N, C-alpha and C positions, 0 to 999 in steps of 0.2 A: 303924350307917351304913356302907355300902360305900364304898370309896375307889378312885377311878379315877386312874391315873397314866399320863401320856402323855409320851414322849420324842420330840420332833420332830427327828429326825436329818437329815443332809444327803441321805441316800439312802433311808432307811426311817424310818417312824414306828412306834415300839414302844408297845404298849398293854397295861397290866396292870390287872386288877381284883382287889382284896383284900376279904375279909370276915373279921372277927375275926382279923386278922393272918395270914391264910392266903391264898395266891394261888389264886383260883378260875377265872381266865381270863387268857389272854395271846394276843396276835396281833401280826403285823407287816403293815404296808401300805406300799407304795411312797409316798414323799413326795408325788409328783405326783398319784397316785390319791387320797391323803388330802385334799389341798387341793381337788381337783376335785369329789370325791363326798361328802365329809363335812364340808365347811365352807361357811358362808354369809357373804357380804360385806355387812356392815351398818354404817352410820354411819362409813365409812372404816376399818373394822377387820374382820378375819376372826373369825368366831365358830364354834366347833366345834359341829356338830349331834350332840349326845350321843345323842338318840333314834335317829338314823339309824345310829349306830354299834352300836345294839342295847342301850343302857343306859338306865336310867331317869334322870330329871332330879334325883332326890333322892340324889345321890352327892356326896361330898367330892372335888373334882377338882383335881389338881395337875399342872402341866406343866413341862417343862424342854427344853433343846435349842436348836438354831439358831432355831426359829420360836416360841419360848415367848412372846415379846412380841407376837406376832400373834394370840394367842388372846384370847377375850373375858374381860377381867379381872373381870367381874361373876360369872363362873362358875368361873374357874380361879385358883388361887394359883400364882404363878410362882416357881421357885427356880433357882439357877444350876446348870449341869451339874456343877460341882465338888461342890456340896452333895449333889445327887441321887446321884451315883456313890458318894460316901462313905457316905451313908445306905443305899444298896443293898448295898454291900460288907459293912457291919456287919450288915445283916439276913441276908445269905446265909452269912456265916462265923461270926457271933456273936463276932467279934474286935474289940478296941478299939485294938490296936497293930499297925500294918502300913504298908507302902508300897503304894499303889495305882497300877498302871500301866494306863491306859485308852487303848487304841489304836483310834480311830474311823476312819471312812472318810476324813476330811480333817484330823484333828488328833490330837495326843497330849498326854495329861495324866499327870504323875507327882505324886502327892499323898502327903505324909507325915501319918499319923494317929497321935496319941498320946492315950491315955485317951479315945478317941472324938472327939477334936477335931483339926481341920486345923491343923498347925503349920508346914508348908512346902509349896512348890508350884513345879513347873517345867512349862512348856508349850511346845509347838511347833505353831503353827497357820499357818505361813507356806509350807509346802512339802508336797506329797503323797508325797515320796520315803520318808518314815518312817511312812506311814499305810496304812490298808487299801486305798486306791485303788492304791497301788504294787503290791501283791500281785495285785489284780484285773487290772491291766494286764499284768503278767508272765504270769499264767495264760492270758490270751488270746494273747499272743505265742507261748507254748509249746504252746498248744492242749491244755491239761490242766486238769481240774477243780481249783478252788481248794483243796478239801479234800485232794486227792491231792498237790498241789504242796507243801503245808505239812508233809508227812510226812517229807521228805528233809532230812538234816542232815550226812551223812558226806561227807568229801572235797569240800567246796564249791569250785567254780571261782571264781577271783577276779574280782569285778566292782567297778570303781573309780569309775564315774560317780556323782556326788552328786545328779544331777538325774534325776527319774523318766522324763522324755522321752528323755534321752540314754541312760539305762539300757536302753531298748528296743533301740536301735541296737547297743549293746555286746553285748547278749544274742543278737541275731540274728547278730552276727559270731562269737560263740562256737559257735553252732549250725553255722555254715558251716565252722568248724574241726573239726567232728566230735566235739565234747565230748558225753559221754553225757547222757541226759535226767536221770538221777539227780544227777549233779554240777551240772547247770544249775539244777535245782530247789533243791538245797542252797545253791548260790551266791546265788540270789535270797533265800532265807531268812536266810543269814548276812549278806547286804548290809543287810537290814532291821535285823537285830540290831546291826550296826555303827553304823547311823544313830541307833538308840535309845540307845546307850551314853552319849553325852555328856549326855543328859538324866538318865540313871540314875546317873551316876558318883558323886555325893556321897551316894547312898542305898545303896551296895553293902554287902553283908554282913548284911542284915536280912531279915525276912519280907516277901515280895512277893506281892501279890494281883493277878491278871490279869483285866482287864475289857475289854469291847468285843469285836467280832467276831474280831479277830486273836488273842484269848485262846485260841481253839481250836487255834492252831498248835502242834503237838507239837514242831516244830523250834525255834521261838522259846523255848518252855519249857525245852527241853534246853540251849540256849545260855545262858539266864539262870541256870540252876542253878550255873554257874561263878562268878556274881557275888553270889548270895544264899544264905543258909543254908537257906531254905525258899521254894519257889515253889508258890502255890496257884492253881488254875484254878477260877473260879467255875462253879457248875452251870449258871447262866443268864447268861453274860457279856453277851450282846447285849441282854438285857432289864434289865440292871442299873440303868440310869438311870430307867426307868419304875418298877421295883421301889422304888428310892430315893424317888421321888415319893410312892408309896403309903405307904412307911414314915414319911416326913415328915408326910403327911396324917393319919396315925393319932394325931398329937400334938394334933389339934384336935377 
């Protein structure tokens, strides 16, 4: 039986299909497009149109993410984002002992995993300043692609604003002062790292696995090597939640 995993994120929906414990398909769809084009509203609840997505009805379907409770419970098993990302990280690394840092578009999760079990957790879902949305906003202000922005880490300019909105004004002020683009980008990346440190503080010195879109940031990985003995970037960080859904579904 094939297993369909869907991670209903705040910005994008990630979809993974597994067969015999191997990933055979993956795709991303904007959250708005997913709800408009691939869901039906029935009996006061959104139901995912699996056939319209291109999959047969006879799949084991598991969902997670912000919208997991809106899917048709007769077709989908729902699991928490915490569980999904841990299952995904174990599948992708084959490790059972690690700290998982998942930086999503609008929240951050730090999860301690021992012997394959969740033993501790820290979360920040109150502010975008330590999330992917912060980097997206800063890349627009600097008019530089997000992938390019996250490459810079040397000589970061100091950015002190703790609020994502105020950070934009502060960054524009630094541009007006003639600060180089390289230092501005490094400053943005270091500012994100500083905002994440309080969540990571009690987990320092151990193996860290990075998940979520921000896991692709070379600069963040560089800064985190100062705090952890080993930093591992997942091969498919953005699909980790959906992969975890499939891994969980394989148990049934």
